[in-house]
C-alpha positions in Angstrom: 30.7 -24.3 -2.4 27.8 -22.4 -4.2 25.5 -22.9 -0.9 28.1 -21.2 1.5 28.6 -18.2 -1.7 25.2 -17.6 -1.2 24.6 -17.4 2.5 27.8 -15.3 2.4 26.1 -13.2 0.3 22.9 -13.0 2.6 25.2 -12.0 5.4 26.8 -9.2 3.6 23.6 -7.9 2.5 22.4 -7.6 6.3 25.9 -6.3 7.5 25.6 -3.5 4.9 22.0 -2.5 5.8 22.0 0.8 7.1 20.6 -0.3 10.4 21.5 -3.9 10.6 22.5 -4.3 14.4 19.3 -5.6 16.0 19.6 -8.9 13.7 23.2 -10.6 13.9 24.5 -13.1 11.3 24.2 -16.0 13.6 20.6 -15.1 14.6 19.3 -14.3 11.0 20.9 -17.6 9.4 19.1 -19.6 12.5 15.6 -17.7 12.1 15.9 -18.6 8.4 16.7 -22.3 9.1 13.8 -22.5 11.6 11.5 -20.7 9.5 11.9 -23.2 6.2 12.9 -20.1 3.9 16.2 -20.8 2.4 18.8 -17.6 2.5 19.7 -18.3 -1.2 16.4 -16.9 -2.3 16.2 -13.9 0.3 19.9 -13.0 -1.1 18.6 -13.0 -4.5 15.9 -10.5 -3.5 18.6 -8.4 -1.9 20.7 -8.5 -4.6 18.1 -7.1 -7.3 16.8 -4.3 -4.9 20.6 -3.6 -4.3 21.3 -3.3 -8.4 18.2 -1.6 -9.3 19.2 1.4 -6.2 22.6 1.5 -7.9 21.2 2.2 -11.0 18.5 4.9 -9.9 15.5 3.4 -8.0 15.4 5.3 -4.6 15.1 2.8 -2.0 13.1 0.0 -0.1 12.4 -1.6 2.9 11.5 -5.5 3.5 10.6 -7.4 6.7 9.1 -11.0 7.0 7.3 -13.0 9.5 7.2 -16.7 9.1 5.6 -19.1 11.7 5.6 -16.0 14.3 8.8 -15.0 14.1 10.4 -11.9 12.5 12.9 -13.5 10.3 14.3 -11.2 8.1 14.4 -7.4 8.2 16.4 -5.2 5.3 16.7 -1.9 3.9 18.5 -0.2 1.0 18.8 3.2 -0.7 18.3 6.8 0.6 15.2 8.5 1.7 15.3 11.1 -0.8 16.6 10.8 -4.2 16.7 14.2 -5.1 19.1 15.1 -2.0 22.6 14.0 -2.4 22.9 14.3 1.4 19.8 12.1 2.1 20.4 9.9 4.8 20.2 6.2 4.1 17.0 4.1 4.3 17.4 2.2 7.6 14.7 -0.4 9.3 13.2 2.5 11.0 12.8 4.4 8.0 9.0 5.3 7.5 7.3 5.0 4.3 4.0 6.4 3.1 1.8 3.3 2.8 -1.0 5.0 0.3 -3.6 2.7 -0.1 -2.4 0.1 2.4 -3.9 2.3 4.8 -7.3 0.8 3.5 -6.6 -2.4 5.6 -4.2 -1.5 8.3 -6.5 1.8 9.4 -9.8 1.5 8.1 -10.4 -2.4 8.2 -8.7 -2.9 11.7 -10.9 -0.2 13.2 -14.2 -1.8 11.6 -12.7 -5.1 12.8 -12.1 -3.9 16.3 -15.7 -2.3 16.3 -17.4 -5.5 15.3 -15.5 -7.6 17.3 -16.5 -5.6 20.4 -20.0 -5.7 19.4 -20.4 -2.1 18.4 -20.8 -2.2 14.8 -22.4 -4.6 12.2 -20.9 -4.7 8.8 -24.7 -5.4 7.2 -25.4 -2.0 9.3 -27.2 0.8 6.9 -24.6 4.0 6.2 -27.8 6.0 6.7 -28.6 5.1 10.0 -24.8 5.7 11.3 -24.2 9.2 9.6 -28.0 10.2 9.4 -30.5 11.3 7.3 -28.3 13.7 5.3 -26.9 10.7 3.4 -30.2 10.7 2.2 -31.9 13.8 1.7 -28.7 16.2 0.9 -27.6 14.1 -2.1 -26.8 16.5 -5.0 -27.5 15.7 -8.7 -24.3 15.6 -10.7 -23.6 14.7 -14.7 -22.3 11.3 -13.8 -25.4 10.6 -11.8 -27.6 8.5 -13.9 -31.3 8.6 -12.0 -33.7 10.8 -10.4 -33.5 12.0 -6.9 -36.1 9.4 -5.7 -34.4 6.6 -7.3 -31.0 7.8 -5.7 -32.5 7.9 -2.4 -33.5 4.4 -2.9 -30.0 3.3 -3.8 -28.5 5.0 -1.1 -30.9 3.6 1.4 -29.9 0.2 0.8 -26.1 0.9 1.2 -24.4 -0.9 3.8 -21.2 -0.9 5.8 -20.3 -4.4 4.0 -21.1 -2.8 0.6 -18.7 0.3 0.7 -15.8 -1.5 2.1 -16.1 -4.1 -0.6 -16.2 -1.2 -3.3 -19.7 -2.1 -4.4 -21.6 0.9 -2.9 -21.8 2.9 -6.0 -19.2 5.5 -5.8 -17.0 6.7 -8.8 -13.3 6.1 -8.0 -12.5 9.3 -6.6 -14.0 12.9 -6.4 -11.5 16.1 -5.9 -13.3 17.6 -3.3 -9.9 19.9 -2.8 -10.3 21.2 -6.3 -12.9 24.2 -6.9 -12.9 23.9 -10.7 -13.3 20.1 -10.6 -15.5 18.8 -13.5 -18.2 16.3 -12.6 -18.6 15.3 -16.0 -15.0 14.5 -17.3 -13.6 13.9 -13.4 -10.8 16.5 -14.2 -9.9 20.0 -13.7 -11.3 22.4 -16.0 -11.1 26.5 -15.0 -14.5 26.7 -16.5 -16.1 24.5 -14.1 -17.4 25.0 -10.6 -17.2 22.1 -8.4 -20.4 21.7 -6.1 -18.8 19.4 -3.8 -15.4 21.4 -3.3 -15.0 21.4 0.5 -11.5 23.4 1.2 -8.1 23.4 0.3 -6.3 24.0 3.8 -5.7 20.7 5.4 -7.4 21.4 8.7 -9.9 20.4 11.1 -12.5 22.6 9.6 -11.9 21.5 5.7 -11.9 18.1 7.2 -15.3 18.5 8.7 -16.6 20.1 5.5 -15.5 17.0 3.6 -17.7 14.7 5.3 -20.7 17.1 4.4 -19.6 16.9 1.1 -19.4 12.8 1.1 -22.7 12.6 2.3 -23.9 14.9 -0.4 -21.8 12.9 -3.2 -24.5 10.6 -5.7 -23.8 7.2 -6.4 -22.6 6.5 -10.0 -24.3 2.9 -10.4 -26.9 0.7 -8.3 -24.9 -0.9 -5.0 -24.1 -4.3 -5.4 -24.5 -4.7 -9.5 -20.7 -4.5 -9.8 -17.2 -3.5 -8.2 -15.7 -0.2 -8.6 -12.6 0.5 -6.5 -12.9 3.8 -5.1 -11.1 6.2 -2.2 -14.6 7.4 -1.6 -15.7 4.2 0.1 -12.5 4.4 2.6 -13.0 8.2 3.2 -16.8 7.1 4.1 -15.6 4.3 6.2 -13.2 6.6 8.2 -16.4 8.9 9.5 -18.3 5.6 10.1 -15.6 4.1 12.5 -15.1 7.7 13.9 -19.0 8.2 14.8 -19.1 4.7 16.0 -16.2 4.6 18.2 -16.1 8.4 19.3 -12.6 8.9 18.6 -10.6 10.2 15.5 -9.3 7.2 13.2 -5.8 7.7 14.3 -6.6 8.3 18.1 -8.7 4.8 18.2 -5.6 3.1 16.2 -3.3 4.4 18.8 -5.3 3.1 21.4 -6.1 -0.3 20.6 -3.5 -1.5 18.4 -0.3 0.9 18.2 0.5 1.4 22.0 -0.8 -2.3 23.0 1.5 -3.7 20.4 4.4 -1.2 21.2 4.6 0.0 17.9 6.4 3.1 17.7 6.9 3.5 13.9 3.3 3.5 12.8 1.4 7.1 12.6 -0.3 9.5 10.6 1.2 13.0 9.9 4.5 11.8 11.5 6.2 15.3 11.4 3.4 16.4 13.7 4.2 13.2 16.0 7.7 13.2 16.6 9.3 12.5 13.4 11.8 14.5 11.4 12.0 14.6 7.5 15.1 12.3 7.5 13.3 9.1 8.9 10.9 9.3 6.3 11.1 8.2 2.7 10.1 11.0 0.5 7.4 10.4 -2.4 6.6 12.6 -5.5 9.6 15.3 -6.1 7.3 17.5 -8.0 4.3 17.4 -5.6 1.3 16.3 -7.1 2.0 17.6 -10.5 2.4 14.2 -12.4 0.6 11.9 -10.1 -1.9 10.0 -12.3 -0.1 9.6 -15.6 -1.1 13.2 -16.9 0.1 16.6 -15.9 -2.1 18.0 -12.9 -3.2 21.5 -12.3 -5.5 23.3 -9.5 -5.3 26.1 -6.9 -2.9 25.0 -3.8 -1.2 22.2 -5.4 1.8 21.0 -4.1 4.6 21.5 -6.5 8.0 20.5 -4.8 9.4 17.0 -2.8 6.9 15.4 -0.8 8.4 13.9 2.5 6.3 13.6 5.8 2.9 14.7 4.4 0.7 12.1 2.8 0.9 11.9 -1.0 -2.2 11.4 -2.1 -3.8 14.6 -2.4 -7.5 14.1 -1.0 -5.9 12.5 2.0 -3.9 15.7 2.5 -5.9 18.4 1.7 -9.5 17.3 2.2 -8.9 14.5 5.3 -6.1 16.5 7.3 -3.9 13.6 6.8 -6.1 11.6 8.7 -8.0 9.1 6.3 -9.1 5.6 5.9 -8.1 5.3 2.3 -4.7 6.8 2.8 -2.2 8.6 5.0 -0.6 5.9 7.5 3.0 6.1 7.4 5.0 3.0 9.1 8.1 0.9 8.8 7.9 -2.7 7.7 9.0 -4.2 11.1 6.0 -2.6 12.8 3.7 -3.8 9.9 4.1 -6.9 9.8 3.6 -7.5 13.8 0.8 -5.7 13.1 -0.5 -7.8 10.1 0.4 -11.0 12.2 -2.9 -10.3 14.0 -4.8 -11.5 11.0 -3.5 -14.9 11.2 -5.0 -15.9 14.9 -6.7 -12.8 15.9 -3.8 -12.3 18.5 -0.3 -11.4 18.9 2.1 -11.9 22.0 -0.8 -13.3 24.2 -3.1 -10.5 23.4 -6.3 -11.2 21.8 -7.7 -8.7 19.3 -10.1 -10.1 17.1 -11.9 -13.5 17.6 -11.4 -16.5 14.5 -14.9 -15.7 13.1 -14.3 -12.0 12.3 -10.9 -12.6 11.0 -12.7 -15.2 8.7 -15.4 -13.0 8.1 -13.1 -10.2 6.3 -11.3 -12.2 4.6 -13.5 -14.7 3.2 -14.6 -14.1 -0.6 -17.2 -11.5 -1.2 -17.3 -12.0 -5.0 -17.4 -14.5 -7.6 -13.8 -14.4 -8.5 -12.6 -14.8 -5.1 -10.3 -12.1 -5.2 -12.1 -9.7 -3.1 -12.5 -9.8 0.9 -14.3 -7.1 2.9 -11.7 -4.6 2.3 -8.8 -7.3 1.9 -7.2 -8.2 -1.5 -7.4 -11.8 -2.1 -5.3 -13.6 -4.3 -7.8 -16.2 -5.6 -7.1 -17.3 -9.0 -6.1 -14.2 -10.6 -4.6 -11.9 -8.4 -0.7 -13.3 -9.0 0.8 -10.0 -9.9 1.0 -8.9 -6.5 1.3 -12.0 -4.5 3.0 -14.5 -6.6 1.9 -17.7 -8.3 3.2 -19.8 -5.7 1.4 -18.3 -2.5 -1.8 -20.2 -1.5 -5.3 -18.8 -3.0 -6.1 -17.9 0.5 -3.3 -14.9 0.7 -4.6 -12.0 1.3 -3.0 -8.1 1.6 -3.1 -4.9 0.0 -1.0 -2.7 -2.3 -0.3 0.8 -2.1 0.3 3.7 -4.9 3.5 5.0 -3.6 5.1 1.3 -4.3 4.0 -0.6 -1.3 2.8 -4.2 -0.6 1.4 -6.2 2.6 0.5 -9.8 2.3 -0.5 -12.6 4.4 -0.6 -16.5 3.4 -2.5 -18.0 6.1 -1.7 -21.4 4.6 2.0 -20.7 4.6 2.2 -18.7 8.0 3.8 -16.2 6.1 3.9 -12.3 6.2 5.4 -9.7 4.1 6.1 -6.0 4.1 7.6 -4.8 1.0 8.0 -0.9 1.1 9.4 1.3 -2.1 9.2 5.1 -2.8 9.4 4.7 -6.5 7.6 7.8 -6.9 10.8 9.6 -5.3 12.1 9.7 -9.4 11.7 12.1 -12.1 8.5 11.8 -14.4 9.0 9.9 -17.8 8.0 11.5 -20.9 5.5 10.9 -22.4 3.4 10.1 -19.5 1.6 7.0 -18.6 -0.5 5.6 -15.9 1.4 2.6 -15.4 5.1 3.9 -16.0 4.7 8.0 -14.7 7.6 7.7 -13.1 11.4 6.6 -13.5 11.1 4.3 -10.4 8.3 2.2 -11.9 10.8 0.9 -14.9 12.2 -1.1 -12.1 12.1 -4.8 -11.1 12.1 -3.5 -7.5 8.9 -1.5 -8.3 7.0 -4.6 -9.3 6.4 -5.5 -5.9 5.1 -9.3 -6.7 8.9 -10.3 -7.3 9.5 -10.8 -4.0 6.9 -13.4 -3.0 7.7 -15.0 -6.0 11.6 -15.6 -5.4 10.7 -16.3 -1.4 8.1 -19.1 -2.6 10.9 -20.8 -4.3 13.1 -21.1 -1.2 9.9 -22.2 1.1 9.9 -25.5 2.8 12.1 -27.4 0.5 15.4 -29.0 0.8 16.4 -29.2 -3.1 19.3 -27.3 -4.3 17.1 -24.2 -5.6 20.2 -22.4 -7.5 18.7 -23.5 -11.2 15.5 -22.0 -10.4 17.1 -18.7 -8.9 19.1 -18.6 -11.9 16.0 -19.3 -14.2 14.1 -16.4 -12.4 17.2 -14.2 -13.1 17.1 -14.9 -16.8 13.6 -14.6 -16.6 13.8 -10.9 -15.4 16.4 -10.0 -18.0 14.7 -11.3 -20.7 11.7 -9.5 -19.5 13.5 -6.3 -19.0 14.6 -6.3 -22.6 11.3 -6.5 -23.8 10.2 -3.5 -21.6 12.4 -1.1 -23.5 10.5 1.1 -25.5 11.6 1.7 -29.0 13.9 4.9 -29.2 14.6 4.9 -25.4 18.2 6.6 -24.9 20.8 5.1 -23.0 20.0 6.6 -19.6 16.1 5.9 -20.0 15.4 3.9 -16.7 14.1 1.0 -18.8 17.8 0.5 -20.3 19.1 1.2 -16.4 16.7 -1.8 -15.3 18.1 -4.1 -17.8 21.8 -3.1 -17.1 20.8 -4.0 -13.6 19.2 -7.3 -14.5 22.1 -8.3 -16.6 24.5 -7.6 -13.8 22.2 -10.0 -11.3 22.1 -12.8 -14.0 26.0 -12.4 -14.3 26.4 -12.8 -10.7 24.4 -15.6 -10.6 26.1 -17.3 -13.3 29.4 -16.8 -12.0 28.9 -18.5 -8.5 30.3 -21.8 -7.9 
């Protein structure tokens, strides 16, 4: 009786999805059975997201491929929490993928160029982008060495170094802020940014950004440590464009999106046939509280962002097309594109040889958590990929609330997208919990694979395990409530949601 009830819940969650027509109840259950994924696990995931949405979380999408088949796709919530007339999220809704762009755009472009024999990952950046990369470098307060040493450092930097975040760059430079202080890495009205490229998101500013990136000094000696940096993938974007002779979005459309029939993947969606109602909105106050502190600079966006890339560098400095951020997509197109990383091909079309896939996803560091661009699970990165995924699992996370992952051992592909930033800022601001949406379980991303793996390739009754997960989530939600939090604080709303999920779980026969 309990199993029948859980299957019914899954069925209802699919029916109530705003765009459920392509998947029928029978087809979904059949696909789930063939795939070896228990519907009870999918039902609990849906229940958690639905309950969170009912208490203030904006919305989400989830698509799952197993053994080459799309076996689950669902959508929850509204596209814009600030608009009472906002459309419901559908399986066609586009999400701002943020740093997932690094793997689905920059990595894919470089992997294709390598596959076609047009680029070597160990090629020097200076050989590709020219001598200005060495000769035009400025001095900056964060730069610790002489011009001679800096030139030596930069002359050794390879494509692989940049894509592995070990090239020497700081995490970011605000090329769009004319008052950016290169000693504090903050806006300062008394400072003048020598690397300022402009604020207008157009081709002229984008070209000037390339010039300023070439002039940007390194912060540490290449290959001595790993520092995650957006500059790396802005640079790789220009590398791919130089080698291919095409702008990144044009190259990706020609080599991936059109051949695969991906109609819901693009940069700058408002310029490419999509309306605001077809796109999940992000930050409600522009970029004013993006990084856990109040942001101010001339030209700052301060209203709801929808259809424009949330990341300031991608928007202002790269005209919406970059290797570090800017890609928009729905979950279904994304899992189809991700599936190329299992075998190098999809639907009979070959894109990458096996050795290229292996090269880019193999460990590039001692801890085993970095590939070439790809985040690997290894033994440490379980927060996003779950504790039960294989150590060979790889993928990436995005700041806006997005996750992609591929487990080659289980032949499992997941795309889980949220727009958690589309919620009010919570005072006092903090790096990890700036937005109300970040307090909900639905925003933690890794809860999806953690629950899903509980129901993979097992004939056991998993109801007890799922109840245990629900209980743990509720207990953790109580711990997360800050001292003095009011009754409407998102942490309390999240705890109410987890309590409801647990009560439902315990009340099922």
